[in-house]
C-alpha positions as CSV (number, residue, x, y, z in Angstrom):
1,X,20.7,-42.0,46.2
2,X,17.1,-43.1,47.3
3,X,14.5,-43.3,44.9
4,X,10.6,-44.3,45.1
5,X,8.9,-46.6,42.5
6,X,5.4,-47.6,42.2
7,X,5.0,-50.9,44.2
8,X,3.5,-52.8,40.8
9,X,6.8,-52.0,39.2
10,X,8.9,-52.9,42.2
11,X,6.7,-56.3,42.2
12,X,7.4,-56.8,38.6
13,X,11.3,-56.3,39.1
14,X,11.3,-58.9,41.9
15,X,9.6,-61.3,39.8
16,X,12.1,-60.8,37.0
17,X,15.5,-60.6,38.6
18,X,17.4,-62.6,41.4
19,X,17.5,-60.5,44.6
20,X,21.5,-59.8,44.3
21,X,21.1,-58.5,40.6
22,X,18.3,-56.0,41.2
23,X,20.7,-52.9,41.6
24,X,22.4,-53.8,38.5
25,X,19.2,-54.2,36.5
26,X,17.9,-50.9,37.6
27,X,21.1,-49.2,36.8
28,X,21.3,-50.9,33.2
29,X,17.7,-49.8,32.6
30,X,18.4,-46.3,33.5
31,X,21.5,-46.2,31.5
32,X,19.4,-47.4,28.4
33,X,16.9,-44.7,29.3
34,X,19.4,-41.8,29.4
35,X,21.0,-43.1,26.4
36,X,17.7,-42.9,24.6
37,X,16.9,-39.4,26.0
38,X,20.2,-38.2,24.9
39,X,19.9,-39.7,21.3
40,X,16.4,-38.1,21.2
41,X,17.9,-34.5,22.2
42,X,20.6,-34.8,19.7
43,X,18.1,-35.8,16.8
44,X,15.9,-32.8,17.9
45,X,18.9,-30.3,17.8
46,X,20.1,-31.7,14.4
47,X,16.7,-31.2,13.0
48,X,16.3,-27.7,14.2
49,X,19.7,-26.9,12.8
50,X,18.8,-28.3,9.4
51,X,15.5,-26.5,9.3
52,X,17.6,-23.1,10.2
53,X,20.0,-23.8,7.4
54,X,17.5,-24.9,4.9
55,X,17.4,-21.7,2.8
56,X,21.2,-21.4,2.9
57,X,21.7,-25.0,1.7
58,X,19.2,-24.5,-1.2
59,X,21.1,-21.2,-2.1
60,X,24.4,-23.2,-2.4
61,X,22.8,-26.0,-4.3
62,X,21.5,-23.6,-6.9
63,X,24.6,-21.7,-7.2
64,X,26.4,-24.9,-8.0
65,X,23.9,-26.6,-10.1
66,X,25.5,-25.8,-13.3
67,X,28.8,-27.1,-12.2
68,X,27.2,-30.3,-10.8
69,X,26.1,-31.3,-14.1
70,X,29.3,-30.8,-16.1
71,X,30.9,-33.8,-17.5
72,X,27.7,-35.5,-17.6
73,X,26.6,-37.2,-20.7
74,X,23.0,-36.0,-21.9
75,X,20.4,-38.8,-21.8
């Protein structure tokens, strides 16, 4: 794979990493970015799912509300 990055970024990478470690540095940075993007995608999908199921969840909660309080002492 060949990639092109801005010269300023390449200069910073050269300053921060030894020459024999640059590929692994870039690979690790990309792994982290991919992981972050995957997490963001999953969180967005979960949020959308929760929104879609909101009314259904509220209906279930209302149906079982009286049972939920059984056995609790009155305060």
